[in-house]
N, C-alpha and C positions, 0 to 999 in steps of 0.2 A: 235742921241745915248744919252739915258738918263745918267744923273750922275751914279743911279744905274748900272749900264752896263759896266760904265766907270772902276768904281772902284771895279763890278765884276770880269773883265779880267785883272785887275792890281794887283789885291790880287791870282788872279793862278797865273800868271807868275811869281812873287815873291816866290811862292812858288814852280814853276818849276825850279827856277836856284836856290834857298837853296839846294831840295833833291836832282840837278842832282849833286853841289857840295860837298854837302856829301858824295853822294853814288860814287863819283872819289876818295875819299878821304881812302873810306876802298876796295874801288876794287881790287888793288890787294892781297890782305889777306883774304877778305872773298869770295864773290861771283864774280868774273872772268870780264868780260869785260862788259861794260854797252854797251848795242844797242841801236841803235835809226833808225826807220823806222817813214817814211814820211805817214801819213793821206791823199787823196786823195778823193774828193768827188764830183759828177754828178747833180749838180741844172740845166744846161742844157744840151741839150740829145746830146750824141758824146764830151762833151765836158769836163775835170776832171782839175777841180782847187786844188791848195793848202788846206785842213782844217785845219791839225794840225803835231804833234808829238806824238810817243809812246815811252816813253824811258823803256825796260825792259835787267832787269838782265840775262847773259847768261843761269849760271848756277842754276840762282834762282827759285822758282816753280810758284808762283804767281804774283811777286810786276810787276805791271805796271803803270808808269802815262802817262796819255797825258794834253797834254797843247795845245789849239786853236791857229792857225799863229794869226788870229787878230779876230777883231768880225766883223758879219756878216753885209753888207752895206744893203740898201734900196732894191739894181736889186737883191742883193741874196734872199732874203726872197722873194721877189716876184716872181723868178724864183721858190724858192718853193711849195709857194699859186699857181703857175698855174700848179707846178705836183699834187698839190694835187686836186687841181679841176677835172683837168683830170683823175682821179684813177691812176695814175703812182705809179712808185715806187721810193724811192731813193737808189743811190745806191752808195758805197763807196768803195775805195780799197787800200791794201795798198802795195808801193814798196820794193822790197828787191833786191838786187843783188845774181848773180850764175853766179862765175868768172867778168868777165865784163858784164855780158847780162844781161837785166833790167828783173826782172817777176813781175807778180801782184799777189794776193791773193782778192776776193773780196764777197763783205753780202753784201744786201740789205733790207731794209723796206718799207712796203709800205708808202708815202710821207705823205699819212691824218691821219695817226696814227702818226706819226714824232711829225705832229703840234702838236693834240691833244695832244701828253705826254708833250706838254713845252721843245722840244728838248732835252728830256731824252733819252740818250741810253745806252748801253752796248755792250761794243766791248770786244769778244773774240781775242786773237791770238794761234791758234794750232800750236803746233811745233812736230819734232817726235822726236825719240829716239837719234838723232844726235844733235839736239837742233837748227834747220834749219828751218823756218816759211812752214805753210804746207795750213795752213787757216788760215780765217777771218770768224766769226761770228758777225755779228750785228745782235742785238733786243732791245725791249724798254719792261719793267716792264706793265705787262699785256696786253700785244699784242697778238691778234691773227686772223685766217683769220674769225669767226665770228666776231672782230670790225671791221675789215677793210668793210664788207660789209655792216654793217650799217655805216660806216665813209664816213662823206659826207661834202665834202666844195664845198657853192656855192661861184658864183661870185660873189665877192666884198664885201662877208660878212667877210673877214679878213684881216688886211693890215701890213704893215708895222711896225707900229706905236701899235701893239697889239702883236706883237710878241719878244721875248726875242733875245737879237743879238749872245749869246754865246749858244754853247752846254755844256751840263753839262751831262758829262759820265763819267761812270765806266769801268773800263781799266782793264782784269786778263786775264793771257797767262793760255794753259791748254798744258798741259805737258804727255803724257804716263807713263803709272804705271807699273817697270818691275816687273815680275809675279816670282814666286819660280826657279830658274834655274834648271835642269834636275841633276842627278847625273850621269856626262857623259861620266867616265870610268865603270860606273855599267853597264852602259845601251852600248857601243858599244861591252861591253864583252859578251852580251846576243845575241847582233846582227852576231858577228864572229860566237857566238855556233849555232844560227839557220841556219844561213850561211851555215857550216860546216855537220849539219846535214841533210839540204836541198840536198845537193852535195855527200855524201853519200848515200841516200835514191834514187838517179837517176842516181847513177850509178852501183848501185848494190852490192851484194858478188860476188868480182872475185875470190877467192881463188881455189886452188886446191879441189878436190872432197874429197878426205883421208883427208885433213884438214878439211873442212865442216863436213864432216861425223865421222869422228874419234871415236865419243865417241859409235855410233853403230861397228863398224869394231872391233877395239879393243878386248870387250867381247867373239865375234864370234871367232874371234882367239886361244881366250884362252884356249877355251871350247875345240877346238880341237887339242891343244897342250895336256891340260890336258886327255882326252879320248885317245892319241899317247901314253903316259906316264903312262897308269895306266893298258896297257893288250902289254906289246913288242913282244911275244908269239901271239897273235891272228891271227897273217896272215899264221903261219904256222900249227895251229892248226888242228884236220887228218888225219894229215900223218903220216906212220908206221915205 
């Protein structure tokens, strides 16, 4: 490992410690608890090893800091080269706990693209509205399917000495954006009114016949009453 790699790793570690200390001091007043997640990667199929630490504010929108656990060894880089030569994928995962149970979220990129990017990647942690981790997105700058199809690493063309020993990572948090809340009380009132109308339509009009048609019956009765009052002797007409 060269002097440049040692200085880069030491500088990143110092920045991480300074950030963590400063964040902890303002933790209770502004942001809430600082969460730390372990990032692991798969350099050998079926075997995950620790890659680094992600620190994120539980109530902050995008503040995430990443720190490598340790510089990559020659063995690590050789394993990554073998993945690239086989046109295989490089997988990473983040450990988190639900109660006492360990859970993981996964992300991947093509190993060949990762090598050609100079181990520069983007780590995005996705959280739900409750602040729980639900996903990991791993990407590379200017990485695409087309780039992978044309990306090749021939056997013996790469060696650990030609590769960086640390990842250069940009980390961020992705949280859901709350949309406008509905006017709940008005909405509930409208729903209840609609239910009432439907119920009345289904039940039909069960009022008595007189109550339903009184506007027709009353005029007829009045006409008969008026006619009877006008000629009280009509029934006796024609007698001697």
